C-alpha positions in Angstrom: 30.6 69.4 -11.3 27.9 70.2 -13.7 29.2 72.7 -16.2 26.5 75.2 -17.3 26.7 76.1 -21.0 26.1 79.9 -21.0 27.0 81.9 -24.1 27.1 85.5 -22.9 26.4 88.0 -25.6 25.9 91.8 -25.4 22.6 91.4 -27.2 20.1 88.7 -28.2 21.2 85.3 -29.6 19.4 82.1 -29.9 21.1 78.8 -30.4 18.4 76.3 -31.3 20.6 73.3 -32.2 22.2 72.7 -28.8 20.1 71.4 -26.0 22.7 71.7 -23.2 22.5 75.4 -22.7 20.7 78.7 -23.4 22.2 81.7 -25.0 21.7 85.0 -23.3 20.1 87.7 -25.6 19.9 91.5 -25.3 18.4 94.2 -27.4 18.6 93.8 -31.2 21.9 92.0 -31.8 20.8 88.8 -33.4 23.6 87.1 -35.4 22.4 83.7 -36.7 24.0 80.4 -35.9 25.8 80.6 -39.3 26.9 84.3 -39.1 30.7 84.4 -38.7 32.7 86.6 -36.3 36.4 87.0 -35.7 38.2 85.3 -32.8 40.4 87.9 -31.1 41.2 86.0 -28.0 40.9 82.5 -26.6 40.8 81.9 -22.8 41.1 78.2 -21.7 40.4 76.8 -18.3 40.5 73.1 -17.3 38.4 72.3 -14.2 39.3 69.5 -11.9 37.3 66.3 -11.6 35.1 66.4 -8.5 32.9 69.1 -7.2 34.1 69.7 -3.6 31.1 71.8 -2.8 28.7 68.9 -3.3 27.0 67.5 -0.2 28.4 64.0 -0.7 32.0 65.1 -1.0 34.5 62.9 0.8 38.1 63.1 1.5 38.8 60.8 -1.4 37.4 63.3 -3.8 39.7 66.0 -2.4 42.7 63.7 -2.6 41.8 62.8 -6.1 41.6 66.5 -7.1 45.0 67.1 -5.5 46.7 64.1 -7.1 45.2 64.8 -10.5 47.1 66.9 -13.0 44.7 69.0 -15.0 44.9 68.9 -18.8 47.4 71.5 -20.0 46.0 74.5 -21.8 48.1 73.9 -24.9 46.7 70.4 -25.2 43.1 71.7 -25.2 44.0 74.5 -27.6 45.4 71.9 -30.1 42.1 70.0 -30.0 40.1 73.0 -30.8 39.0 73.3 -34.5 39.9 77.0 -34.5 42.7 79.3 -33.5 43.0 82.9 -32.6 42.5 85.0 -35.7 40.1 82.6 -37.3 36.5 83.4 -38.2 33.8 81.1 -36.7 30.1 80.9 -36.1 27.9 79.5 -33.3 27.5 76.2 -35.1 31.3 75.9 -35.2 31.4 76.4 -31.4 28.9 73.7 -30.9 31.0 71.3 -33.0 34.1 72.4 -31.0 32.3 71.4 -27.8 31.5 68.0 -29.3 35.1 67.5 -30.4 36.4 68.3 -26.9 33.9 65.9 -25.3 35.2 63.3 -27.8 38.6 63.3 -26.1 38.8 60.5 -23.5 40.3 62.7 -20.9 37.6 65.4 -21.0 34.2 64.7 -19.4 32.5 67.9 -20.5 33.1 71.2 -22.3 31.4 74.6 -22.5 32.3 77.5 -24.7 31.3 81.1 -23.9 31.4 84.1 -26.3 32.1 87.6 -24.9 32.1 90.9 -26.7 30.6 89.8 -30.0 28.1 92.7 -30.2 30.3 95.5 -28.8 32.6 96.9 -31.4 34.8 98.3 -28.7 35.5 94.9 -27.1 37.4 92.0 -28.5 35.6 88.8 -29.4 36.8 86.5 -26.7 36.1 82.8 -26.7 36.1 81.2 -23.2 36.7 77.5 -23.2 36.0 75.6 -20.0 36.5 71.9 -19.7 36.0 69.3 -16.9 38.6 66.6 -16.6 38.2 62.9 -16.3 40.2 60.8 -13.8 42.4 59.0 -16.3 44.6 56.7 -14.2 42.2 53.9 -14.1 42.5 50.2 -13.4 40.8 47.9 -16.0 39.0 44.8 -14.8 36.5 42.5 -16.5 35.3 39.1 -15.4 32.5 37.1 -17.1 31.3 33.5 -17.3 29.1 32.4 -20.1 28.5 28.9 -21.4 30.8 27.4 -18.9 33.8 29.6 -20.0 35.4 32.3 -18.0 37.3 35.3 -19.4 39.1 38.0 -17.5 41.1 41.2 -18.0 43.3 43.1 -15.6 45.4 46.1 -16.3 46.0 49.8 -15.8 45.7 52.7 -18.2 46.2 56.5 -18.2 44.6 58.5 -21.0 46.2 61.8 -20.0 49.6 61.2 -18.6 50.8 64.3 -16.7 48.0 66.3 -18.3 49.7 66.1 -21.7 46.9 64.1 -23.5 49.3 61.1 -23.8 47.6 57.7 -23.5 49.3 54.6 -22.2 47.9 51.2 -21.3 49.3 47.9 -19.9 47.0 44.9 -19.5 46.9 41.2 -19.2 44.0 39.2 -20.7 42.9 35.6 -20.5 40.0 34.1 -22.4 39.1 31.3 -24.7 41.3 32.6 -27.5 44.6 33.5 -25.8 46.4 35.0 -22.8 49.2 37.5 -22.7 50.3 41.1 -22.3 49.5 44.2 -24.4 51.1 47.6 -24.2 49.8 50.6 -26.1 50.7 54.3 -26.5 48.9 57.2 -28.1 49.6 60.9 -28.4 48.8 64.0 -30.4 51.5 65.2 -32.8 51.7 68.8 -31.6 53.7 70.1 -34.5 51.0 68.7 -37.0 47.7 70.1 -35.9 45.0 67.5 -35.0 47.4 64.6 -35.9 47.7 61.5 -33.7 50.1 58.6 -33.4 49.3 55.2 -31.8 51.6 52.3 -31.1 50.4 48.8 -29.9 52.7 45.9 -28.9 51.4 42.5 -27.8 53.2 39.4 -26.5 50.7 36.6 -26.2 51.1 32.9 -25.8 50.1 32.4 -29.4 52.2 35.1 -31.1 53.1 38.8 -31.2 51.6 41.9 -32.6 53.1 45.3 -33.7 50.9 48.1 -35.0 51.8 51.7 -35.7 49.3 54.3 -36.9 49.7 58.0 -37.9 46.3 59.7 -38.5 45.6 63.3 -39.3 41.8 63.0 -39.9 39.2 65.2 -41.3 38.9 66.5 -37.8 36.1 69.0 -38.3 33.7 70.1 -41.0 36.2 72.5 -42.5 39.4 70.4 -42.4 41.3 70.8 -45.7 43.3 67.6 -45.8 43.7 64.1 -44.3 46.8 61.9 -44.0 46.9 58.3 -42.8 49.5 55.7 -42.5 49.3 52.3 -40.8 51.6 49.3 -40.5 50.5 46.1 -38.8 52.2 42.8 -38.1 50.2 40.2 -36.3 50.8 36.5 -35.5 48.4 34.5 -33.5 46.6 31.3 -33.0 42.9 31.9 -33.6 40.3 29.5 -32.2 37.0 29.2 -34.0 34.2 28.1 -31.7 30.8 26.5 -32.4 28.3 24.9 -30.0 30.5 26.0 -27.0 33.4 23.9 -28.4 36.6 24.7 -30.1 35.8 23.6 -33.7 39.3 24.3 -35.1 42.4 26.3 -34.4 44.2 28.4 -37.0 47.7 29.8 -37.0 47.3 33.2 -38.6 49.9 35.5 -39.9 48.9 39.0 -41.1 51.0 41.8 -42.7 49.1 45.0 -43.5 49.9 48.4 -44.8 47.7 51.4 -45.7 48.6 54.9 -46.8 46.1 57.5 -47.7 45.7 61.3 -48.5 42.5 63.2 -48.7 41.2 66.6 -49.8 38.1 68.6 -48.9 36.2 69.2 -52.1 33.6 71.5 -50.8 32.2 72.7 -47.5 30.0 75.3 -46.0 28.5 75.9 -42.5 26.2 72.8 -42.9 28.0 70.1 -44.9 31.2 69.0 -46.4 32.3 66.6 -49.1 35.7 64.9 -49.3 37.8 62.8 -51.6 40.6 60.4 -50.4 43.0 58.2 -52.4 45.0 55.4 -50.9 46.8 52.1 -51.3 46.3 48.9 -49.3 48.6 45.9 -49.1 47.3 43.0 -47.1 48.7 39.5 -46.8 47.1 36.9 -44.5 48.2 33.2 -44.3 46.4 30.4 -42.6 47.3 26.9 -41.5 45.8 24.5 -38.9 47.5 24.6 -35.6 48.8 21.2 -34.4 46.4 21.3 -31.5 43.3 21.9 -33.7 40.4 19.5 -32.8 39.6 19.2 -36.5 41.6 19.4 -39.8 38.5 19.3 -42.0 39.5 21.4 -45.1 36.1 23.0 -45.0 37.3 24.9 -41.9 40.6 26.2 -43.4 40.3 29.8 -44.9 42.0 30.6 -48.2 45.1 32.7 -48.0 44.5 36.4 -49.0 47.1 38.5 -50.7 45.6 41.8 -51.8 47.3 44.9 -53.2 45.0 47.7 -54.5 44.8 51.4 -55.0 41.5 52.9 -53.9 39.5 56.1 -54.0 36.7 57.2 -51.6 34.1 59.9 -51.5 32.5 61.1 -48.3 29.6 63.5 -47.7 28.8 64.8 -44.2 26.0 67.0 -42.9 26.4 68.8 -39.6 23.4 69.1 -37.3 24.6 68.3 -33.8 22.3 68.1 -30.8 23.3 67.3 -27.2 21.3 64.6 -25.5 21.5 62.5 -22.3 20.8 58.9 -21.5 21.2 57.6 -25.0 24.2 55.3 -24.8 25.4 56.5 -21.4 23.9 57.7 -18.1 23.6 61.4 -17.2 26.4 62.3 -19.6 26.1 64.8 -22.5 26.2 62.9 -25.8 26.6 64.6 -29.1 24.2 63.2 -31.7 24.5 64.2 -35.3 21.1 64.5 -37.0 22.7 64.9 -40.4 23.4 62.3 -43.1 26.8 60.7 -43.5 27.7 58.8 -46.7 30.9 57.1 -47.8 31.7 55.1 -50.9 35.0 53.5 -51.7 36.3 51.6 -54.8 39.5 49.7 -55.0 41.1 48.0 -58.0 42.8 44.7 -57.1 46.1 44.2 -59.0 47.6 41.1 -57.3 45.0 38.5 -56.4 43.0 38.4 -59.6 40.8 35.7 -61.0 42.2 33.8 -64.0 41.8 35.4 -67.4 40.8 38.7 -65.7 42.7 42.0 -65.4 41.4 43.4 -62.2 39.5 42.6 -59.0 37.3 45.0 -57.1 37.0 46.1 -53.5 33.8 48.0 -52.8 32.8 49.6 -49.5 29.8 51.8 -48.8 28.1 53.1 -45.7 25.3 55.5 -44.7 24.0 56.5 -41.3 21.7 59.1 -39.8 19.8 60.0 -36.6 16.3 61.3 -36.4 14.8 63.0 -33.3 11.1 63.6 -32.8 10.1 64.8 -29.4 11.0 62.0 -26.9 11.9 59.5 -29.8 15.4 59.0 -31.2 15.9 56.8 -34.3 19.4 55.7 -35.3 20.0 54.1 -38.8 23.2 52.5 -40.0 23.8 50.6 -43.2 27.0 49.1 -44.6 27.9 47.2 -47.7 31.2 45.4 -48.5 32.3 43.3 -51.5 35.5 41.7 -52.8 34.9 40.6 -56.4 36.8 38.9 -59.2 39.7 37.6 -57.1 40.9 34.0 -56.9 38.6 33.2 -54.1 34.8 33.1 -54.1 33.2 36.5 -54.4 32.5 38.0 -51.0 29.4 40.2 -50.5 28.0 41.4 -47.2 25.2 43.8 -46.3 24.8 44.9 -42.7 21.9 47.0 -41.4 20.9 48.2 -37.9 18.0 50.2 -36.6 17.9 51.4 -33.0 15.0 53.2 -31.3 15.1 55.1 -28.1 12.0 56.4 -26.3 12.1 58.3 -23.0 8.8 57.8 -21.2 9.7 60.0 -18.2 12.6 60.9 -16.1 12.9 57.5 -14.6 11.9 55.2 -17.5 13.0 54.7 -21.0 12.6 52.0 -23.7 15.1 50.7 -26.2 14.7 48.5 -29.3 17.1 47.2 -31.9 16.9 45.2 -35.1 20.0 44.0 -36.9 20.3 42.1 -40.1 23.4 40.8 -41.9 23.3 39.0 -45.3 26.4 37.6 -46.9 27.8 35.2 -49.5 31.4 34.0 -49.5 31.9 35.1 -45.8 35.5 34.6 -44.7 35.8 31.5 -42.5 38.1 33.3 -40.0 35.4 36.1 -39.7 32.3 34.1 -39.2 28.8 35.6 -38.8 27.6 34.3 -35.4 25.0 34.6 -32.7 26.5 34.8 -29.2 26.6 36.9 -26.1 28.4 39.8 -27.9 26.5 39.4 -31.2 22.8 39.5 -30.9 21.6 37.3 -28.0 23.0 37.6 -24.5 23.8 34.5 -22.4 25.1 32.3 -25.2 28.6 31.0 -25.6 31.2 32.6 -27.8 30.5 32.0 -31.6 27.7 29.6 -30.6 25.6 29.6 -33.8 27.0 30.1 -37.3 25.5 31.0 -40.7 25.8 33.1 -43.8 23.0 35.3 -42.7 22.1 36.7 -39.2 19.0 38.5 -37.9 18.7 39.5 -34.2 16.6 41.9 -32.1 16.5 43.2 -28.6 14.0 45.1 -26.4 14.8 46.7 -23.1 13.2 48.7 -20.4 15.7 51.0 -18.9 15.4 52.5 -15.4 17.3 55.6 -14.4 17.5 56.0 -10.7 19.0 59.5 -10.7 21.2 58.1 -7.9 24.8 59.0 -7.8 27.2 56.7 -5.8 29.4 59.3 -4.1 30.1 61.1 -7.4 31.8 57.9 -8.7 29.0 56.1 -10.6 25.6 56.8 -12.0 23.3 53.8 -11.4 20.7 52.3 -13.7 18.9 49.0 -14.2 17.5 47.2 -17.2 15.4 44.2 -18.1 15.8 42.8 -21.6 14.8 40.2 -24.0 16.9 39.1 -27.0 16.2 36.9 -30.0 18.2 36.0 -33.1 19.3 33.4 -35.5 22.3 32.7 -37.8 21.3 30.4 -40.7 22.1 29.0 -44.1 25.6 28.2 -45.5 27.8 25.2 -45.2 28.9 26.0 -41.6 25.3 26.2 -40.3 25.0 22.4 -40.8 27.2 22.0 -37.7 25.0 24.0 -35.4 23.6 22.0 -32.5 20.6 24.3 -32.5 19.7 25.8 -35.9 16.5 27.5 -34.7 15.8 30.9 -33.2 17.8 31.6 -30.0 16.4 33.7 -27.2 17.1 35.0 -23.7 15.7 37.2 -21.0 17.5 38.9 -18.3 18.0 41.8 -15.9 21.0 43.7 -14.7 22.5 46.7 -13.1 24.3 49.5 -15.0 27.1 51.6 -13.6 28.6 54.5 -15.5 31.3 56.9 -14.3 31.4 60.3 -15.8 34.5 61.1 -13.7 36.8 58.5 -15.1 38.1 57.7 -18.6 36.3 54.6 -20.0 34.7 53.4 -23.2 31.3 52.4 -21.9 29.0 51.2 -19.2 29.6 48.4 -16.7 27.0 45.7 -17.0 26.3 43.3 -14.2 23.8 40.8 -15.7 21.9 37.7 -15.0 20.7 36.1 -18.2 18.4 33.2 -18.8 18.8 31.5 -22.2 15.5 30.1 -23.6 17.0 27.1 -25.3 18.6 23.9 -23.9 21.6 23.2 -26.0 24.4 21.1 -24.6 26.7 24.0 -24.3 24.2 26.5 -23.0 23.9 27.2 -19.3 20.5 27.7 -17.7 21.8 30.8 -16.1 24.7 33.0 -17.3 26.1 35.8 -15.2 28.6 38.5 -16.3 30.3 41.6 -15.1 31.9 43.4 -18.0 32.3 46.7 -19.7 30.1 47.2 -22.8 30.0 50.1 -25.2 26.5 51.4 -24.1 23.6 51.0 -21.6 
């Protein structure tokens, strides 16, 4: 079902920031996007999954609609950034649509305004959503560099229509095999708060993680609260050249508590201040099965305790686009800046003859849209200074370019660059199938620095497979290199790695998922001992 975004007003309105619908205008009533009005009534309706009036409707669509439990109205109401009695403007409603679409169990959302220009009628907000099918099997199978990984499980992101998420899965790959169970839910007595619980029982250890998060949910949110406790024991394999270089027994204990305030906000931007405390203890030792016990491969233990303060600035300028990361799905792109800076003062693990260490994090990102071009910029900086270990500094930068040639053809380009010193051995900078160059084995090439680039031609068929999947195709070329540092000396190929390939893309806007199914054939352009001449994979990736 395609939900038309129609904002009905008594008189003329124009909503220039939102490309997914047109606002109906009459006479001389012209409130601006930023002019506030009172919310007298909210009417919520959750639509079912499949459009049974479509020509390609099958019995399975009707059965799915009958079996599916629509999202409860109170669940949708709790996810709205406003309540009855609040004052909002049209930009707030656009943000509300984006927030609803951000819920995994909602495929699309449209908000309609009635009565705004007639003083005799109440201002009624009509919220219409389209549900996703949320009871969904998870399956992934891939083979790269002679190694096979698989995942099988089941998840429901909207149990009984209550917005409760649950997942059970079994995974097996080069690192470990075992079972994981997770649970998530809104905390309905604390507006916009969420809890998440993860339990894992793997062949190399167990994990427990609990998170309570009341975020800065929308531009005008006043406060934020956050609490996380994590205990994780595992055997971590570090790979290089398609071989297990060493195996580490890792034990992690982590705690974070934080509270934040809104410093200032208006209809276009917001600034926020958050204070918190982190306690993190990670211990390493070689596993008895490790192929190597070279001390160079053993990370130093980390035992950090530090209070921190962060400042965040956010601009709101949301546009709705299609075919950016997904296929034929409304995607909310913020064309405003977002900055964040955080400073922590280390009190436990401090260099000899020093009083304090420093934890520094900073990030900035923005999108730019010019006609058929979209440019995404993302930059991050992290540093841990003046502790007992070598200073760690890392800068990560990524530029993505999207160009839509016509309805059937688009082009994509990416350049990523990471530069570091003191990089943690258990978190190596690598080039592999998931990091820069498709078709290469896990953690194939190591280095202190990494540069990679990709170029793609993307083909949009406008073909829907019985309302289940949107179909696309891609051809791609990747190139990248990880270089310098002590660990790069062990690379079997220290040069630039490259690959070319083609594949099919399947995206379902009817079912809860986190990305696009890739079925790829990739041809690596180098001849390392651990590199196949042809790599095939069928797996879920975050984007097209």
